[in-house]
N, C-alpha and C positions, 0 to 999 in steps of 0.2 A: 782295139778291144777296150783300152782304158778310156778312150773318148766315148765309146758307147755306154760304158758303165756310168761315166760322169753325167752324160746327158740323161740317162735313165733316172739317176738319183735326183737331179735338178728338177726333172718333170714331176717326180713323186712329191717333192717339197712344195712345188707350186700348186699341185692339186690339193695337198693338205691345207695350205694357206687359204685357198679358195673355199674349201669345205668349211673351215673354221669361220671364215667371214660370213658364209651363208647362214651358219648356225647363229652367229651374233645378230645378224639382221632379222632373223626369224624369231628370236627370243621374245616372249610376251612382255608388255610394259608392266612395271611394278604397280600394284593397286594403290590408289590414293587413300589417304587417311581420312576418316570421318571425324569431324570435330563439331562441338556445339558452338554456335555463333550467336551473338546478340548485337543489337544496334545501339549505338551510343545515344542516350536521351539527355534531357536536361532537367534540372530541378533548382529550387531556390538555394542560394548559398547560405551557409550557416556559420555564424560566429560562435565559437564554443570556448568556454573556460572551465577548468577543472578545479574542484574544491573537495575537501574532506567533510563528510556528513555523518550524522548519527540518526538511526531510525528510532523514532519515539512514537508512543501511542497517544492519541487524542484523549483517551479516557482510561482511568484506572480507579478501581474501587477497592478499598480495604474493608473486609467484612469484620465487624466488631460487635460483640454482644452488648446489648443495652440493659439487660436484666441478668439476674443470677439464676442458675438452675443446672440440673444434670442434663448433659447432652444425650438425647434419646436416639436420634437418627442423623446420618450424614447423607445428603442426597446427591452426591457427585463422586466421580473418580478423579483423583489428583492428575493434573496435567492434561485434562480433556477440555473440550469446548462446551460452554454452557450457554443457555438461552436467557434472554431477559425475562425476569420473573421466576426463574427456576428455583425451587426450594433447595437451599444449600445445607442448612442445619435446622433441627427441631430440638428445642429444649423442653424439659418437663413442664407441662402447662397446668397441672392439677392445682397448685396453689394460686395460680393467676385466674383460673376459672372460678375458684372459690371466692377470690377477691371481687370478681365481677358480680357474682351472685349476692355477696354481702352488700356491695355498693348499690345494686338494684333494690335490695330490700330496704336499705337505709333511705334511698330516694323515695320509695313508695310510702314509707312511714312519715317522712317530713312533708310530702305532698298532702297526705291525709291531715296532718296537723295544720298545714297552711290553709287547706280548704275549710277546716273548722274555724280557724282564726278569722278567715274572711267572712264566714257566715256570722260569727260573733260581732265582728266589726260592723257589718251591715245592720244588725239588730240594734246595737248600741247607738249607731249613728241616727237611726230612725227615732229612737227614744230621746236622744239628745236634741234632735230637731224639734221634737214635741215638748222639750223642756221637762221631760219626765225623769231624766237621769242627769248626773253631774258631769261637768266637763272633765273631771279627773277620770271618771269611768270611761269616757269617750277616748281620752288620750291613751289610757292603758290598752284599750282594744286596738287602737291604731298602731301603737308600738308593738303589740303582740303580733299583729299581721305583718309588719315589716320584718320582725325577727323570723317569722315562719317563712316568708318569701326568701330571705337571705339563706336560711337553712336549706331550702330547695336548691338554690344556686350552688351552694357548697356541695350538696349531695350529687348534683349533676356533674360538677367538676371532678368529684371523686370517682364517679362512674366512668367518665371519659379517661381518667388516668388508669383505672383498672383495666378498661378495654384496650387501651394503648399498650399497657404492659403485657397483656395477653397476646396481642399481635406480635410483640417482640420475641415471643417464644419460637416463632418461625422466621428464620433469616433467609431472605431471598436475594438473588443477584439482580441489581437494578440495571445492569447492562449485559449485552451479549459479548462473549469474549472467551479467553482461555484462562482457566484457573490454575494456580500453582499448587504447592503442597499445603496441607493443613497443619496448623500448629496444635490442634486438639482433636481427639477422636472420640467416638461413642463411649459413654460411660464416665467421662471426665466432668467435674463440676466447673461450670463456666461462670465468670463474673465479668463486669465491665472492665476490670483491671487485668483481665487475661490477655489483653492486647489484640493484635490482628490475628484473626483465625485463619484467613486465607485472602488472597488478592486475586481479583479478576481484571484482566487487561484486554482492552479492545484490540482486535487483530485486523479488522478490515472496515474502513480504510486505515492506513497508517500515514504518519508524517515523517519527513526527513528534515532534520534541522541542520543548517550549514550557514557559514558566515562568508560574506563577500566584502571586498574592500569598497569603501565609498568611491574610490577612483574608478573601479570597474563599473560600479552602478551608474555613476554620472556619465562616463564615456559611452557606455553601451545602451543605457535606457533613459536616464535623466529623471523619470518620474515613476512613481509606484504603479500608476495605471499602465504605462508602457511596459513595465516589467511583467505585470500579471497577464497582460493581453498578448504580448508578442514574444513570449519566451516559452520554452518547454524544458523539462528536466529529465535527464536520462541517468540511470544508475548503473555503475559497474560494480559487480559483486566481488567478494573476496577471492573467488576462484577465477576472476578475470572475465567472466561472462557478463553480457549486458542483460539487465532486467527487461523482459519483453513489453512491459507496460510503461508508457511515458507519464510523467506527472506534471502538475502545474503549480506555480507559486501561489499559495493561498493566503499566507500571513507574513507581514513584515513587523518586526519588533518596533516599539514606539520610541526607541532611542538607540544610538550607536554606542559601541564600546569605545570609550575614550582612550583606553590604553593601546588598542590595536587599530583604531579607526576603521572598524568593520561594522557591518549591520547584519543582524541575524534574520535569516529567511526560513520559512517553513513551506515545503512542497508536499502536496497530498498525493498518495498513490493507492490505487486499488490493490488489494492483496487477496484475490479469490482463492489462490492455491496455498496461501500461508508460506510463501517462499521467503518473505521478508520477516525478520524477527526483531522486535523492539530491543534496543540496546546495542545492536550490532553496528559496525562501522562500514561505510560504503564510500566509493568515489562518486562525486556528483558532477555531472556534465551539464552545465547551464548553457542552453543554446538559444540564440536569437536568429530568427530568419531574416535575411536581407532581401531587398527587392531584386537584386541582380540574380541571374540564373547562370549555372555552370554545367558543363557536361557531366554525366554520371553513367556508371556501368555497374554490372553485378560485381560484388566484391571478389568473386571467384576468378574474374578476368585479370586481376592484378597480381603479378608475381614479383618476387624480390630476389635480388642477388646481393652480393656484399657491398655494392656501391649505389644501387638505384632500384627504383620500382619501374616495371615495364609491362607492356601488353603486346599481344600479337594483333596487328591490324591487317585485314584482308583488302586487296585491291579488287578491281572489277573482274580479274581473272582468278580470283580466290587464291592468290599467292600471298602467304603471310610474311609480314615484315615486323621485326622487333622495333618497338618505339618506347623510349623512356618517357615516364609521366611523373607528375608531382601530385600526390594525393592530398585531398582535403579530409573532411570528416565523413562518417557514414550518416546518411539520412534515410532512416527506415531500412529497406533492403537494398539500398543503392550506395555506391561509393562515389563521392564527389571527386572530380579530377580538376585540379587547379590549372595545370599546364600539360600539353601534349596531345589532347584529343579535341575533336569538335563534333557537334551533334550530327547524327546521320551516318557516321562511319561505322564499320562493322569490326567487331573484335572477337577473338576466340574466348569463350567462357568456360570450356571444359575440353579436356583432351590435349592439353598443352604438350604432354610428353610425346605425342605423335607428330608434333609440328617440326618440320625441317624448313628453316627460313629459305625462301626462294623456291620451294617445291609446292605446287598447287595441292589444295585439300578439297574435300567434299564438305561444304557447310551444312549443318543441320540447324535450322533456325529455331531459337527458343521462343 
């Protein structure tokens, strides 16, 4: 009886094991992870040096009164953008209009006198030529004509001055840019000694001023022409982001700083969205493109741990393998790789958290 129970128990265990094994073999395969994949391409290598720069405007205008008068109008809002030729201030023009009218009247008077003096001169000259009048009378007529002509010139000059003073009652901005705060407002009496009323600063384009060592200049470029033609300038802003528009070196100062052995450069940048502000400090990345090409990938493909940078490389069976790489600089939307990859290889660019090294994935080509 005990033998029968033992055999029965053993048989049941064997059947259970067989059943479990059948379930294991019948279990469905785990789904593969879908990941974004990109192909390693190539681009020109870039030599890059970092400097500290200051954003400056190519043009700044201080608006100053050239005549005296009460301010009647202010044609702008403080801190806004103004156009070239926009009226900024209007001063009381009544006394200056009166001065113009007076100068015009004076000019008309002296012109009439000059016309009479010329007619007199012509008559006396005719009589003198006929020996009917004396030379003294002729000289007096000639002198009177010269005095009358001089009076006309003086009156014309006075009229020009009056007209110019009248034009100064309207102060316009000679450039387009951003205006700051005003020192005087409507109702104040303004004189040339009132100082700067407001300043207009050009905002687009802007320049970035920075200094590089003569050693860097000679080693990487050698000539000003090479520097301007084969370099580009990238800005890193105070929040760590890269300014999306690259600049070009436009001006080099005409002498080096003998104390620091550096030369000052100016790079010009478009500023359509007014993201750059004159006076602010930026990091300047001066880049030179080399003839050699290197592999490059999307920046999202490169990951970092405590010791190295790495990517996941897919083989022909779409099995990912971790590979350490050495990064260069970013060139546009690509990350240059100095070591660890070659052109044509495939790397994971998104979905890294799904990757299990050695386990095949489903690539989604970007």
